[in-house]
C-alpha positions as CSV (number, residue, x, y, z in Angstrom):
1,M,0.5,0.0,0.1
2,S,1.5,3.5,-1.4
3,A,1.7,6.5,1.0
4,P,3.1,9.7,0.6
5,S,5.4,11.5,2.8
6,S,3.9,13.6,5.2
7,S,6.6,16.5,4.1
8,P,4.4,19.3,2.0
9,A,4.0,18.3,-1.3
10,T,5.8,20.0,-4.2
11,S,3.1,18.4,-7.0
12,V,-0.5,18.0,-6.1
13,E,-3.2,15.7,-7.8
14,F,-6.4,17.9,-9.2
15,I,-9.3,15.6,-9.7
16,G,-13.0,17.3,-10.8
17,M,-16.0,15.6,-11.2
18,I,-18.3,14.5,-13.8
19,E,-22.0,14.3,-14.6
20,T,-24.5,12.8,-17.1
21,Q,-26.4,15.3,-17.6
22,E,-26.3,19.3,-17.3
23,V,-27.1,20.0,-13.1
24,S,-25.2,21.7,-10.1
25,E,-27.6,23.0,-7.9
26,T,-27.7,26.4,-9.3
27,R,-29.7,24.5,-12.6
28,P,-32.2,22.3,-12.6
29,A,-31.5,19.0,-14.6
30,T,-32.2,19.3,-18.5
31,G,-32.2,16.3,-20.5
32,P,-31.9,12.8,-20.0
33,A,-30.5,11.1,-16.8
34,I,-27.7,10.3,-19.5
35,D,-26.9,12.4,-22.4
36,P,-23.8,10.1,-23.5
37,D,-22.9,13.3,-25.8
38,Y,-22.7,15.5,-22.7
39,T,-21.0,13.3,-20.7
40,I,-18.2,13.0,-23.2
41,R,-17.9,17.2,-23.7
42,F,-17.6,17.3,-19.5
43,A,-14.7,14.6,-19.5
44,R,-13.0,15.5,-21.9
45,A,-13.2,19.6,-20.8
46,H,-11.3,18.6,-18.0
47,E,-9.0,16.4,-19.7
48,D,-8.4,19.8,-21.2
49,A,-7.8,21.8,-18.8
50,G,-4.7,19.7,-16.8
51,F,-7.1,17.7,-14.5
52,D,-5.7,14.3,-13.2
53,R,-9.3,12.5,-12.4
54,I,-12.4,12.7,-12.8
55,L,-15.2,11.6,-9.7
56,I,-17.6,9.4,-11.4
57,G,-20.5,10.4,-7.9
58,Y,-22.7,7.7,-6.3
59,S,-26.1,7.8,-5.2
60,S,-29.1,5.4,-5.3
61,R,-30.5,7.4,-8.2
62,R,-27.7,7.5,-10.3
63,P,-26.4,5.9,-13.2
64,D,-23.5,3.6,-12.9
65,G,-20.2,4.6,-11.9
66,T,-18.4,1.6,-14.0
67,Q,-20.3,2.3,-16.5
68,V,-20.5,5.6,-16.9
69,A,-16.1,5.5,-16.6
70,A,-15.9,2.9,-19.7
71,H,-18.0,5.6,-21.8
72,V,-15.4,8.2,-20.7
73,A,-13.0,5.9,-21.1
74,T,-13.2,5.2,-25.4
75,R,-14.1,9.2,-25.5
76,T,-10.5,10.2,-23.5
77,E,-6.3,9.5,-23.8
78,R,-5.0,9.9,-20.3
79,I,-7.6,11.3,-17.6
80,G,-7.7,9.1,-14.8
81,L,-11.3,7.9,-13.8
82,L,-12.1,8.1,-9.5
83,I,-15.0,5.7,-9.0
84,A,-16.7,6.0,-6.4
85,H,-17.9,2.4,-4.4
86,R,-20.2,1.5,-1.6
87,P,-19.2,-1.3,-0.2
88,G,-21.8,-3.7,0.6
89,F,-24.0,-4.0,-2.9
90,V,-22.4,-6.8,-4.5
91,A,-19.3,-8.8,-3.6
92,P,-16.2,-7.8,-2.5
93,T,-14.8,-10.3,-5.0
94,L,-17.1,-9.3,-7.6
95,A,-16.0,-5.6,-7.1
96,A,-12.6,-6.4,-7.6
97,R,-13.0,-8.5,-11.0
98,S,-15.3,-5.8,-12.3
99,F,-12.8,-2.6,-11.5
100,A,-9.4,-4.3,-12.3
101,T,-11.6,-5.5,-15.6
102,L,-11.9,-1.1,-16.5
103,D,-8.4,-0.8,-15.1
104,R,-6.3,-2.7,-17.7
105,F,-8.5,-2.3,-21.0
106,T,-8.1,1.7,-20.1
107,G,-4.3,0.9,-19.6
108,G,-4.2,1.3,-15.5
109,R,-6.8,4.5,-15.5
110,V,-8.9,3.1,-13.1
111,A,-9.2,4.5,-9.1
112,V,-11.9,3.3,-6.3
113,H,-13.1,6.0,-4.0
114,T,-14.5,4.3,-1.2
115,I,-18.2,5.8,0.4
116,T,-18.9,4.0,3.4
117,G,-22.8,5.6,3.1
118,G,-23.5,8.3,5.7
119,N,-27.1,8.5,6.1
120,D,-29.4,5.1,6.9
121,A,-32.5,6.1,4.7
122,E,-30.7,6.4,1.5
123,Q,-28.9,2.7,1.6
124,R,-32.1,1.1,2.7
125,K,-33.4,2.6,-0.9
126,D,-31.0,-0.4,-2.1
127,G,-31.0,-2.9,0.4
128,D,-28.6,-2.2,3.1
129,Y,-29.9,-1.9,6.6
130,L,-26.9,-2.4,8.8
131,D,-26.6,0.6,10.7
132,K,-23.3,3.0,10.5
133,E,-20.9,1.8,12.8
134,E,-21.1,-1.9,11.2
135,R,-21.2,-0.5,7.8
136,Y,-17.4,0.8,8.5
137,D,-16.6,-2.9,10.2
138,R,-17.9,-4.2,6.9
139,T,-16.4,-1.2,4.6
140,D,-12.9,-2.5,7.0
141,E,-13.3,-6.1,6.0
142,Y,-14.5,-5.4,2.7
143,L,-11.1,-3.5,1.6
144,G,-8.7,-5.9,3.1
145,I,-10.3,-7.9,0.5
146,L,-10.5,-6.1,-2.3
147,R,-6.0,-5.1,-2.1
148,R,-5.6,-9.4,-1.5
149,A,-7.6,-9.9,-4.4
150,W,-5.7,-7.4,-6.9
151,S,-2.6,-8.8,-5.3
152,S,-3.1,-12.8,-5.3
153,A,-1.3,-14.9,-7.5
154,E,-3.4,-17.6,-5.5
155,P,-6.3,-19.2,-4.7
156,F,-7.3,-17.6,-1.3
157,G,-10.5,-17.8,0.6
158,H,-11.9,-16.2,3.5
159,E,-14.3,-16.2,6.4
160,G,-15.1,-13.5,8.2
161,R,-18.4,-11.3,10.0
162,H,-20.1,-10.0,6.7
163,Y,-18.5,-11.9,4.2
164,R,-17.2,-15.7,3.8
165,F,-15.8,-17.8,0.2
166,E,-13.6,-20.7,-0.6
167,D,-11.0,-20.4,-3.2
168,Y,-10.8,-17.5,-5.0
169,S,-8.9,-16.5,-7.3
170,S,-9.2,-14.3,-11.0
171,D,-7.7,-14.3,-14.1
172,V,-8.0,-11.1,-14.3
173,L,-5.8,-8.8,-12.2
174,P,-4.7,-4.9,-11.6
175,H,-2.5,-2.8,-14.4
176,R,0.0,-1.9,-12.6
177,A,1.2,-4.7,-9.7
178,A,0.5,-1.9,-7.0
179,G,-2.9,-2.6,-7.7
180,I,-5.9,0.0,-7.8
181,P,-5.3,3.3,-6.1
182,L,-8.2,3.7,-3.0
183,Y,-9.6,7.0,-2.0
184,F,-11.7,6.8,1.0
185,G,-14.3,9.7,1.8
186,G,-15.2,10.6,5.8
187,S,-15.3,12.0,9.0
188,S,-15.9,10.8,11.5
189,E,-13.7,8.5,14.5
190,A,-15.0,5.4,12.2
191,A,-14.1,6.8,9.1
192,Y,-10.7,7.6,10.4
193,R,-9.9,4.3,11.5
194,V,-11.0,2.8,8.4
195,G,-9.9,4.9,6.0
196,G,-6.4,5.2,8.0
197,K,-5.9,1.6,7.5
198,H,-6.6,1.3,3.6
199,A,-6.4,4.1,2.2
200,D,-4.2,5.7,-0.5
201,T,-6.0,9.4,-0.5
202,F,-8.1,10.2,2.9
203,A,-10.9,13.1,1.4
204,L,-12.2,15.7,3.2
205,W,-14.7,18.1,2.7
206,G,-13.3,22.1,2.8
207,E,-13.7,23.7,6.1
208,P,-11.0,25.6,8.1
209,L,-7.7,25.2,8.1
210,A,-7.1,24.9,12.2
211,E,-10.0,21.9,11.9
212,T,-8.7,20.4,8.9
213,A,-5.2,20.3,10.4
214,E,-7.4,18.6,12.5
215,Q,-8.5,15.9,10.7
216,I,-5.6,15.1,9.1
217,A,-3.7,14.8,12.3
218,S,-6.6,12.5,13.0
219,V,-6.3,10.8,9.9
220,R,-2.5,10.6,10.6
221,A,-3.0,9.1,14.4
222,A,-5.3,6.5,12.7
223,A,-2.6,5.4,10.3
224,A,-0.9,4.5,13.0
225,A,-2.6,2.9,15.1
226,A,-3.1,0.5,12.7
227,G,0.8,0.2,12.2
228,R,0.8,1.8,8.5
229,T,4.9,3.0,8.0
230,G,3.5,5.7,5.7
231,T,0.8,8.1,5.8
232,P,-1.9,8.3,3.5
233,G,-2.8,11.6,0.7
234,I,-5.0,14.1,2.0
235,S,-7.6,14.9,-0.5
236,V,-9.4,18.7,0.0
237,S,-12.3,19.6,-1.7
238,F,-14.0,22.9,-3.0
239,R,-15.6,24.7,-4.6
240,P,-14.5,27.7,-6.3
241,I,-16.1,31.0,-7.3
242,L,-13.8,33.1,-10.0
243,A,-13.7,36.3,-11.3
244,A,-11.6,39.2,-12.7
245,T,-11.4,41.1,-9.7
246,E,-12.6,40.4,-5.9
247,E,-15.6,42.4,-6.5
248,L,-16.5,41.0,-9.0
249,A,-15.6,37.4,-7.9
250,W,-17.8,38.2,-4.7
251,E,-20.9,39.7,-7.0
252,R,-20.4,36.3,-8.3
253,A,-20.7,34.0,-5.5
254,H,-23.6,36.6,-4.0
255,R,-25.6,35.6,-7.3
256,I,-24.9,32.3,-7.2
257,L,-25.9,31.7,-3.0
258,D,-29.6,33.5,-4.2
259,T,-30.2,31.7,-6.7
260,I,-29.7,28.6,-4.7
261,R,-32.3,29.6,-2.2
262,T,-34.8,30.8,-4.8
263,G,-34.6,26.7,-5.4
264,T,-33.9,27.4,-8.8
265,G,-31.8,24.5,-9.1
266,R,-31.3,20.9,-8.1
267,P,-29.6,21.4,-4.5
268,F,-28.3,17.8,-3.7
269,F,-29.3,15.6,-0.7
270,H,-31.0,18.4,0.7
271,Q,-32.5,17.8,3.5
272,Q,-32.6,14.0,1.8
273,N,-36.2,12.0,2.9
274,G,-36.8,15.3,5.6
275,E,-34.3,15.3,7.6
276,R,-33.6,18.5,9.4
277,T,-29.7,17.8,10.5
278,P,-27.3,15.4,8.7
279,E,-26.4,12.3,10.2
280,N,-23.3,12.2,8.3
281,A,-19.6,13.9,10.0
282,G,-18.6,15.3,7.8
283,S,-22.2,17.7,6.7
284,R,-22.4,18.3,10.4
285,R,-18.9,19.9,10.3
286,L,-19.2,22.1,7.3
287,L,-22.5,23.5,8.8
288,A,-21.1,24.4,12.2
289,A,-18.3,25.8,10.5
290,A,-20.8,28.0,8.6
291,A,-22.3,28.9,11.9
292,R,-19.3,30.0,13.4
293,A,-18.2,32.8,10.7
294,D,-19.6,33.2,6.8
295,R,-15.7,33.5,5.8
296,H,-12.4,31.8,7.1
297,D,-9.1,32.0,5.9
298,R,-7.7,33.7,3.3
299,A,-11.0,33.1,1.1
300,L,-13.0,30.3,2.3
301,W,-17.1,31.3,1.9
302,T,-19.7,29.1,4.0
303,P,-22.9,29.9,2.6
304,T,-23.4,28.0,-0.4
305,A,-22.6,24.6,2.6
306,T,-26.0,26.2,4.4
307,A,-28.5,26.7,1.3
308,T,-28.0,23.8,0.3
309,G,-28.2,21.4,3.3
310,A,-24.1,20.7,3.4
311,G,-25.2,17.5,1.3
312,G,-21.9,17.5,-0.7
313,N,-18.5,19.3,-0.5
314,T,-20.2,22.6,-0.9
315,T,-18.1,25.0,0.5
316,A,-16.5,27.6,-2.0
317,L,-13.5,29.6,-2.3
318,V,-13.9,33.0,-3.6
319,G,-11.5,35.7,-5.2
320,T,-9.5,36.4,-8.2
321,P,-7.5,33.1,-9.6
322,E,-4.7,34.6,-7.4
323,T,-6.1,34.7,-4.8
324,V,-8.1,30.9,-4.7
325,A,-4.6,29.8,-6.2
326,Q,-2.9,30.6,-2.7
327,A,-6.1,29.8,-0.3
328,L,-5.7,25.9,-2.2
329,L,-2.2,26.4,-1.6
330,D,-2.3,27.2,2.0
331,Y,-3.7,23.6,2.2
332,V,-1.4,21.8,0.7
333,D,0.7,23.8,2.8
334,I,-0.8,21.8,6.1
335,G,-0.7,18.4,4.0
336,A,-3.1,18.6,1.1
337,T,-1.9,16.3,-1.8
338,T,-5.2,16.0,-4.0
339,L,-7.5,19.2,-4.5
340,L,-11.0,18.4,-5.7
341,I,-12.0,21.5,-7.3
342,R,-15.7,21.7,-9.0
343,G,-17.9,24.4,-10.4
344,Y,-21.5,25.8,-9.0
345,D,-21.5,25.6,-12.7
346,P,-20.0,22.8,-14.0
347,L,-18.6,23.0,-17.7
348,D,-17.7,26.7,-17.9
349,D,-15.3,26.7,-14.4
350,T,-13.7,23.5,-15.8
351,I,-13.1,25.5,-18.3
352,D,-11.9,28.4,-16.2
353,Y,-10.3,26.7,-13.9
354,G,-7.5,25.0,-16.7
355,R,-7.8,28.4,-17.9
356,H,-6.8,30.4,-15.0
357,L,-6.2,28.4,-11.7
358,I,-4.3,25.1,-12.2
359,P,-1.9,26.5,-14.4
360,L,-1.3,29.2,-11.5
361,V,-0.7,26.4,-8.7
362,R,1.6,24.5,-10.5
363,Q,3.4,27.1,-11.6
364,E,3.8,27.8,-8.2
365,L,5.1,24.3,-7.2
366,A,7.2,23.7,-9.7
367,H,8.9,27.1,-8.2
368,R,9.3,25.5,-4.9
369,A,10.3,22.1,-6.3
370,A,13.1,24.4,-8.3
371,T,14.5,26.2,-5.6
372,T,14.2,22.7,-2.7
373,P,15.7,20.1,-4.7
374,S,15.5,18.3,-1.4
375,A,11.6,18.7,-1.0
376,L,9.8,14.7,-1.6
377,T,7.1,15.0,-4.6
378,A,4.2,13.9,-3.1
379,T,1.3,13.0,-5.7
380,G,-1.5,9.9,-6.7
381,G,-2.1,11.8,-10.3
382,T,-1.6,9.2,-13.4
383,R,0.7,12.4,-15.0
């Protein structure tokens, strides 16, 4: 299991996110749930913009992520495919073969983002009636099986609390001997424990710097407790809102917030199933940060989280590309190795990030690498 150094990174991985139709919190869904041409156009925009990977999300309503990734892979050249996956709905041996098959066809472009599940009602829609602690216990067992299935050349069996099988072997293993990268999301103690044990990259939502540093410390402590000699990489997620001047950026930010509040778009998972307080720790942490202040640190803005119910990575970084680039670098300086950015105007923002934001971050990191030759490079990207 690979893990980067805890030294400040001199390069980072950029991840975007695609949908199969044009939709966001500020835009009502248009067209069918699966628009093949739009999906490809959105993926190619990320590839052209210089992203390393694109996240393909998961919910009980979404198209199947592995098939979306296969569609995208045939019409792109290098972009990595980060497939969100909930353990428990298919056998881990089947999942191992499914991901390894796609990884082989794509020449090693697949990664898996593990989502244990933070909403009981959402889990029950796919027939999962375990409680949160049981789900994390199952995820722990599941990921251990995935790792072994991706690395074992000999048949093996397993008898655990959640899974039991005999004499498993597969003719298909991942493209790389190191296996398929595992990303892991969560902000609870159970998430730190299981993700710290298994993840190559642990994913956090965009909180203020101090709180993010506390979470990074918790992940590293969990990794050490699990006996790992290295530490997972850290991903932090934001919704950058850019404009040519600070004033214009803030004007745009307030227009976006007003649009969200009017309900013009579809807030992701907003008050799902009528709940008033989110069950998952990540959403509760974002709402707590928003309750303390609208603005934090250099450019973090939290009212968008409150307006959407914090059903996903919903906090914004607002300002000129230079301001937002420096804000992203602040997170790199405390340990982030991956930056997940997506916009409230999804396709247009992707293009703008590639033109104006990503190059600034990479330019500064290249400068650091050139002036600090002893620094270790930490990246999980495909570039």
